[in-house]
N, C-alpha and C positions, 0 to 999 in steps of 0.2 A: 295346602290348604293357603287360604287368603289368611284366615284373619290369626291372630294370635292374643295370648294376657299381656294388654296392657302396659307398658315401661314408661319410665320417665326417661324418653334417649336422648335429650338436648341436650347437650354439654357445652355448647359453645355460644357464648354473646355476640348475638345476632344484633346491631345497631343502628341507627340511624337518626343524623341530626341534618332538622332542615333549617334555616333562615335569609335573612335579607342581611345588608353590607355590614358589620358590627357586631354582630350579633349575641356574639361569642360560640359559635361554631366549634372550632379549629382548639380552643384552648377551654373550650368543658370538655373538649373529643380526648386532648393530651392528657388533664386530671382523669379523666377516668380510665384511659389504659395506662396506666399509673399507678393507679391505685386498683386495678383489677391483676399486672402484674401482683403487686401487693399483696394482692387477695391471696396469688395464688402458692404465695413462694413461702409465706406466714401457713399454706396448709400441706408444704412441704410437698410442692406439684412439679416433676421433671421439668413440666412446660414452662413454667415460672423464671426460669434462667435462659431461657431460652433470648437474643438480641428482638426487638418491639422495629417493625418497618414501618415506613411513614412513605407509601407511593400517593408524591405532590405534585397537581396539575399547576397551585398560582404562590410556588415559596413558603409558601405557612411552614414547614419545618425547619428553617433557617429562624424562628423567630420561636421554637420551644426547643430547641436545640437543647439551651443550656439548663433546664428544668424535667428534662428526659433523664440528661444526665449526670442532675444532684439526684435523684432519684435512685442511682448506682445501676441506669437500665444500658446497658445499648446500644443503640440506633442507628438504623442503615435506611435511605432515602434512594429513591427513583425519581425524575422529575421525567412526567411527560404526562404526555397527556392522548396517544393514541390509545387506538379499543383494545386493540391487539396486545399489547402493554398491561394491559389489564386482566388480560385470560393469563398469562407467561406470570404474572405478577399473584394471583391466588394459590400458580401449582407453584410458585417459590417457596412461599411465606407457609408454605402445610408444609412445605418441608424442615424448612428453617427458622421458625417466627413465632414467639410466644406471641405478639398479635400482630394483625395489620390497620393501620390506619390509614383510610381511601379519600382527603381530602384536595382537588372535591368530585363527588362523580358527574356534575353536570356536565363539565367540558367531558368527561368521553362519550357519552353521549352526542353530544356533542358535531367529538370527530366522526364519531364514526357516521351519523346523519351527512356530514361535510364531505363527507371521503366517498361512500357511494352517489349522490350527485355529484362531484368534478367525475367518477371513475365510470358514469354512465351516461356523462353533459346534460344536464340536466341542465338549463341557463337560465331555465325561470322556476324553477324550485323542485322538490321533490312530487311527482305526480301518487294520484289516492293509490295503485298498485303497487308504490314500491314499497308502501309503511310496509305491506305482510314477508318482505322478507328482511326488512330492519328489526320490526319484533319477535321473527327469529332466532333471527343473529344474537339479541339483545339477549333471552333466553336461554342459551350459553352459558351469558356469567351470571344471569340469577339462581340457573340449577344448582351452579355451584359455589356459589356465596350461601345459598341455601344449607348446603352441602357436606360444603369443608370442615375436616375439622381441626380448625380453628378460629376462634376470637377476629371478628370485623366489627371495626367503629366505622360507618359511612358517616362523608359530610357531604352536603348541596344544596347547590345556595333555592332560595325560594323562588315562586315565583304563582301566581294566580289563576285563581282557576276559572274560567269564565262561561255563561250559558244564556241563552235568549229566551228573550222577553216581548211579550208584544208592545207594545206602548197608545193613551189613548189614542192615537192616533187611526192603530190600526199597523203601525213600520214596528218589523221586528227589529229590534235593538239589541245590543252585546254588552254583557255585563259582569264587573268580577263576583264570585260567592264563595268564594273562597281560596286557602291558599295550599301549595301542595309542593314535593320537591319538581326541582326541576331536571328530568331525566327523561328517560320513558315513562312513560301514562302509568303503569301499572307499580310502577316499586316500589311506591311505600305500603304497599300490601307485604311486601315479603320481609321487612327487620319484622323483630319479635320486640324490639321496643322502640320508637316512635317518640321523638324528641323538635320541635319544635323550639326555637330560641330566638326572643328576641328580646331588643332594648328598648328599657325606657328611664329616660327622665324623669327629677322630678320637679316638677316645672318653682316651686319654694325654693331645695337649695342647689339645684342641678346635678344631684347626683344622680348618678348612671347606675343601672341595676343591668344586671342579666341576667332574663326571667325563665325556668326552662316550664315546659308546659306541655307535659307527658301525653301526647296525643294516639299512642296504643304501648299497654301494657296487656301480651299476651298471661302473667299469674295472672292479672288482676290488684295485685298488689300497689300498684305506684297510680297506675290509670287516672285519667283524669286530676290528678296533682299538676305544682308549679311551685318550682323551686326556687328562689333569688341567691343569683351566684352560686350554680351546681354543680358540687364535688362528685366525686362515687359514693362517697357513704347513700346521699339520695336513691342511688341508680342497687345500693345495697342487696336490697330488695329483693328486685327480681333477677339476681347477679346470685345467689343460697336460693331462689325455685333452682335452676340449671343444675345438670347432674354433673359438676365440674367434673373433672376426676373419672367419669365412665364411657362408658361408650355411649356414642356420639351415632343416632342414626338418622339422616335427613327424609329425604321421599325418596324411594325407586322412579329415577328414572329411563332405564332398563325396559320397563314392561312396554307397552304399546297393546293397541288394536289390529296393527295392521292383518292377522293373521285370518280376521273376522271380518277384513271391509274384502269386498270383492275384484278381482288382479281387476277389471275394466276400471271399476266406479272410481277413477284420478285420473283418465284418462281428458287428455285435453281435447274438450271435441268440438273447440273453435272451428278451425278448418274444415273440419266438416261444413257448420253453420254457414259457413261462409259461402263456400260452394254449393248449398244450396240458394241460395237467394242469388245471387249470380247467374245460376241458372233460370231463375222465375225473373231475373230482369230481361234476360234474352227472350225467355217467352213470350214476355208483352207485348214488349217489341217484336215481335214475328209476326203474334195474331193481331196486330195494331197494324204490319208492316212488310209484308209474307215479301216484298218483288226486291229486286238487286238494282232497280233503276237511280238513276243519279238523285232522282230527289228525294227516296227516301232513305237515303242513306244520309245526302242529309240532313232531313230530317231528323233521324237519330240519332247522331251525331250532336245540332245543337238542344238534343231533349236531354241528353245527356251530358253537354257541360249546362242546362239549365237544372239536371235536379241533382248532381253531384258536384259537378264545379272537376271534371277530371274530365280523365281519356279512359277508353277504353281498358290500354294497359293499368293505365294506377288506377280503376274498379279493381280488378281482377288479382293484382296481384299486394299492391300495399294501402289499396282502403281499410277497413277496420268493421269489422260486423256491426255495428252498432249506426257507425255512417251509411251502411250499404241499404239496412232496415233505414234506414230516415231518410235516403232514399227513394229504393224502391215505392215507400208507402206514399213519398209526393208525385213519383212520375205514375202507380197507380189511380191515385186523385184524377189525374192531367187527364190520362188514359182512360179511364173504368167509369170515373167519377160519381165515385164511394171509395171510403178508407178500407187500404187494406189489412188483414192482419196481422199485420208489423205498427198499424195505426198507436202511436202511443197513450195508453190512457189518463196514467197521470198526468199529465196537461192539458190546460183549459183552451179547447179548441177557439173561441172566440176570443177576438181579438177585440180590445172597447176600441170603439172608433174608426177602427178600422176604417169600417167601408162610408167613411165622412172626409176620412184626412189623410194624405199625402201625408211620410211619412220625412219625405226628403221628396223638397222641392224638381230633383232634378233626376227624380227613379218616377218614376208614375205609379202606381198601383195599375196589377193587373187587372184583366177586363175583370167586367164585376158577371162570375156568371151568372145564365139564366135559374130563376126557379120558377119552379110550377106554379100556376096561375093560379090563386086563393080560390075557393068556390063561397058564390053568389048566395047567400040569407034567401029565403026564398018567401021577402018581408021584399027583396029586391033593392031594399042596402045595399052602401058603400060595405066590403068587407074589411075595414079598418075603422069604420064606422064606432064602433062598439069602444078602442085605444083613445079615441077622438076624442069621445065625451067622455073617457074616466080622465083624460088627461084635464079639457076645458074644468070638470070638474074637481080638479087636484087635485086629484086619485095615485097612483102608485103612475103611471105613464107621464106626467105630466109632474110629479116632486124633485122636486129641486135640491133638496138634500138625498134624495139616492142619488141622484146623476153627481153631486160631491164625491158621496164615497166610493161610487165608479173610479175603478185603477186606470190608471192612462195605460196607452200603448206599449212605454216603457219602461211601466215600474212592472208589466207584466212578463215581458217578456227576460228584465231585470231577475227575477222573481224563477222565472223558469232554469234561466243559468246558471244560478245558485242551485236552485233542486238535482237539475242535472248532476252539478260536481258534487255535490252530497252522496247524489245513487253511486257514487263510481263511473260514470259517460266521459269518454276520450271527450276533447273540446271538441274535437268537427263532426261529432255527431246532434248538432245543429237541428233542429226542423227547418226545414225548411218556411212552413209560415212566420220565423224570424228570416231566418237564413236570406231571403232574395228579397231585402229593405235593408240599408244602407245601414241608416239608426236603427232599425230594431236588432243586427246581428254585432252593433255595438254594446248594445244595452245587454243584450242576453252574453258576448263576453265578459263586459265589466262585469256583472251578478254571477259568472263562473267561476273570472277568478277574485275573486272579493271573499269567497266562501274559501275558494282554493287557501288563500292564505288563512282567514278563519281557523281552519281547518289545522295548517301545521300550527299556528299560532297555539293548536288547544293541544297537538301533537307535542311543543317543545313547552308548555308551559308545565 
């Protein structure tokens, strides 16, 4: 039976404090931890007699050691930033400690990302597909944090949240929209009590005050309140709401939906899809060049270099699926004079001004393909007369403001690169319409890398 009568089964404090440098995170966490131990001792709970554990990434324990020991509490410390040590610390503290302080959680998230980046030889930073592993690995810690029979207070550095907005000129800009803990993006959801610490200075007296803003209190007793120079008594209503001394039941992470998922649902079909595209490439070439003459072989090699920028072995063994599809679409348009089924609908095929301007003087544009002749009107007037008349009359065709609002070819390529990165496409999946021109290729890659850096900043923020 899945459901049972509800009980209060949160028996341990799970608290998070975030703030910028000098906001009082470490000191407030220490005072709260001391007060919690004294609270357990007053209730004659055996857990209150165990030592306090401090997992230290920035030597903060050295500066509060005397304060903790003055409260007759034994202190054990571990100074490390390795994520693997964070997991081990949770296990050890659950067995032997009254409470665990972690300061700062930011370093453990950073170390996990940097270790993965070094192990995978990501010289240009983490790639989009890397975050799936990192988030899954981090989730091992958050599951342990929620379910551990242990009081845990976690400090983390504050970082800004960012979001895009469109300015008056129509360009996308990145701006700060809030503050969050600098760790894995969703970690702020895990603590039951989340506190933002801020340092405030009175302009007249120059007196400094540390203020605790309650961002989240699941008991709702102190939610949204602010406390100056806070201590344990300010957070006591939340602590009293807990079932301290009782059974702690977090979330059952042993249950899963694997039995309901078909055996082949998780199968990676990319290899099959790659084989399909490769066969289509071969079939298209054979259809247009069925012979084996030296001339036809050279033509096929030229087409492969032009549309894939690779040899056949590279295409068959190394090229990614998006790059294969993009190359096939370019080849298909060249030979069949129409887009293939892999044509990307998300990208605007029209590149402004490209018909009239050269993007690189040293690299001429492809020869313009002939277009079907426009039908001649019954009155014998030229087909372009209406547009010309509209232009002469100052209509849309001749509206200078409309021309100024049109994006340049480089801006279009740059925006397309950013969109491809956000969609998870690899950088080698650049559409041929940008890739065949040096200036547009550079703009596309610039947009891709800028978006990748913004996404990485969002994840680390």
